[in-house]
N, C-alpha and C positions, 0 to 999 in steps of 0.2 A: 533713693528715688521714691520709695514707698512713703517716707515721711513727707516729702514734698507733695505727692499726690493726695495724701491725707489732709494736708493743709489746704490744698485747693478745694477738695470736697467740702471741708468745713466752711470755707469762704462762700460757697454756693449751697449751703445747707438748706435754705429756703423751707424750713419746717412749716407744714400746713399750707403750702402754696396753692394747691388746687382748690382748697376751701376758700382761700382769700379771693382767688380769681372768680369763683362762682358768685361770691358776694358782690364784687364790683361790677361784674358783667350783668347782674340783674338789672342795672340801670339801662342797659341796651335792649333788654327784652327777656321774655321767659326762656327757660332752659330748652324748650323744643323749637325755638326760633333760630334759624340758621344765621350765622354772622359771616361777614366777608373778611378776607385777610386784611383789607384796608382798615376795617373797623378796629382791628387788634393792633395795628401798626405802632401805636404809641406805647404799647407795653410788651411787645414781643420781638422788637428789633434791638438786640442788646449790643450795639456798637455805634461808633461815631457816625453821625449823619443818617442813622436809621434806615428807613425803607429806600431812600434815594441811593444810598451806598450799595445796598443789595441789588437794586435794579441795574446800576451801572456795572457792577462786578459781573453779574449774569450776562449782560450784553457783551462785555469785554471777553468773557470766557466762551462765548458762542453757544450758550445753552439753547437747546432746540427740542421740539416735540419728539417723544419717543426715547429720549436719552434716559439712562440710568445715572442718577446723580447722588453723590454722598456729601452730606453736610457734616463736617467734623466739628464737634463742639456746638451742637445745634440748639442749645439753650431750651427755650420753651416753644421752639419750632416755627418762629415767624418767617425767617428766610425760606425754609423748606415749603411752607404753605404758599408763599408768594411765587416761588419758582413753579410749583405744580399748577397753580391757578393761571399763571401768565403764559407758560410755555407748553403745558400739557405733558411734562416729563414726570417720571417716577422718581421720588426722592426718599432716601433713607437718611435718618439723622441719628447720630450717636453723641452722647454726652456723659460725662463722668458723674453728674449729679442725678441721682434717682428721682428726687422731687421735680427737677426740671423735665425729665423724661415723662413722668406721670402727667405733669401739666401740659406738655406738648401733645400727648395723646388726647387729653380732655379738650384742649382748644381745637384740635383737628376734628374731633367729633362735632364740635360746635360749628365748624365751617363746612361740614359735610364732605370732607376730603379723605376720610380714612382709607378709601380704596386706592388712593394714589401715594399715600405716605406711610412710613413706618418709623418708629423710634425705639432705640434700645440703649440701655446703660452699658457703656464700655469706655475704655481708655483709648485715647488717640495713639498711644504707643503699642497697643495690642488690638488692632481692629479685627473684629470677628467675622472676616469675610475672606473668600477665596481670592487668589491672585487674579488680576485682570478682570475684576467684576464690574467696574464702573467706567462710564464714558467721561465723567467729570467729577472733580472733588473741589468743594469750596471750604475755605478756612477763614473765618472772620473774627478778628479780635480774640484769638484763642492761643496763638503761639507764645504770647507773653507769660502764660502760666506753665510752660513746659521747658524744663531745663535741658533735656536731651533732644535738641533740635535735629541732630543728624538722624536719630532713630525715628522721630516724627515724620520727617520728609521721606525717609526710606519706606515707612509703612504706607504713606500716601501713594508713593510710586508703585508699591507692590500691588495695591488694590485697583490701580488704574490700568485700563487697556493700553497697549502700545498706541501712541498717537492721541491718547486721552489728554484732557486739559486739567491742570491744577491752578486754581485761582485763589490768591491770598490777599487779604485786606487786613493789615495789622499795624499795631503801634510799634515804633522803633525808637531806639535810644539816639538822641541827637547831641546833647552836650550837658554834662553835669548830672548829678543824681536827681531823680524826680521827687516831688513832694507827694507824700502819702497822707491818708488813704486814697486809693484809686479804685475804679470799678472792678478791676480784676484782682486786686490785692490790697488789703488794708495795711499790710506791712511789707517790707522788702523780702520777707521770708518766702513768699509765694510768687514773686515777680522775677522773671528771667528774660529781661529785655536784651535784644541785640541791636547793634547798629545796622544800617542799610547794607553796608559791605559785608558784614559778618552773616547777615541773613542770606544774601546771595551765595556766599561761600558755603553755606550749609545746605542750600537747596540744590544747586546744580550738580554736585557730585553724586546725588542720590539717583540720578538718571533723568535729568530734565534739561531742556533747552528753552531759553527765554523767548517769549513771544511779545510780552508787553511789560513795561516797567515805568511806573510814574510816581512822583512825589505829590501826594494829595494833602500835604500839611496846610498850605494856604487856604485850600477849599474848606478844610476842617476848621481852621481858625475863624473863617467867615461864618461858618455854621454856629460856632460857639458864641460869636458876637451877636448873632441874630437871636439865639436862645436867651442871652442876657437881656436883650432889649424887649423880648416878647413877654416877659414876666413869668409867673408860675406855669408849669406844664399842664396841658389838658389832662383830664381824667377819663379813663384809667391810664396810668403811666408806669414806668419801670420801678417806681417806688414800691408798687405792689409786689414785685418779684424780689427786689434786693433789700427792702426794708427802709426805715425812716431816714437813714443816713445817705440814701442814694444821691440826694441833691449835693451833698458835700463831696462825694466821690466824683460826680460829674464835673463839679466846679474845679476840682483839683486837676482833672485831666485837661480842661480848658486852660487853666493857669500854666501847666507844664508846656502845653503847645505854644502859648503866647510867649513864654520865656525862653523858648528854643531848647528846652530840655528833652522834649519828645517830638516825634514826627509821625506821619501817617504814610504808609507804603501800600500801593496797589500793584500787583504783579500777576501775570499769567504765564504759565509754563506748559510745554508739551512733553509728555512722557516719551522717552526714547524707545526704540524698537526692542531693545534688550535692557534688562535691569543691570546697572553697573555696580 
């Protein structure tokens, strides 16, 4: 498992990321000028359909003011900042990539939200929190990097309060091997995709009951078609975070969806009253 996690860390190594962000954000204003989460949305929503997907998942999960929310695999903090700004909740983000966490803290300072948000470097398989700490946990385009799904979902259940919500938005295996490289894995060595059925079979025994379950593959395919038609992405964009090959990684994800190799799953679960 350690080798797999080391490979994932290497994929998200993002050396010098905060410095690169400072450079590109200079076009939006000086360092002491506050930015809005929406201004950062083109570079800090590291998943299919970007900010729209985060907004829909939050609504489906019933995020509300005063909640304590955990974003597992929080990247550079885009979803966390959006949730805090939109709902007035407190959000904690964890990510395995230390450069991502550093960048998340920097960007959160730039939006003036440091009082509502915190970020730390940690593995999703060893969440550094007490049992029953959170009202909701979000997981967006993260599970594909984790081989031990049973442990992942048990850890999420452990840190949730009874009756708390677990909302997931992830890529699933549909048919045939995908084409690489992909946004979460440049080779199959760090990609651990499951089918829709296998995903549900891993989640529910961890102590969850399903509240919502939807196939968002067609919506994602329409989004990729629109991306292709709209030409080069606006600046700043996720290429700042993932490097010059990000366009190829994204194009391959779109291709795999179009060819029916991959799908997109959105689901929300409620934590059972006792951990099973």
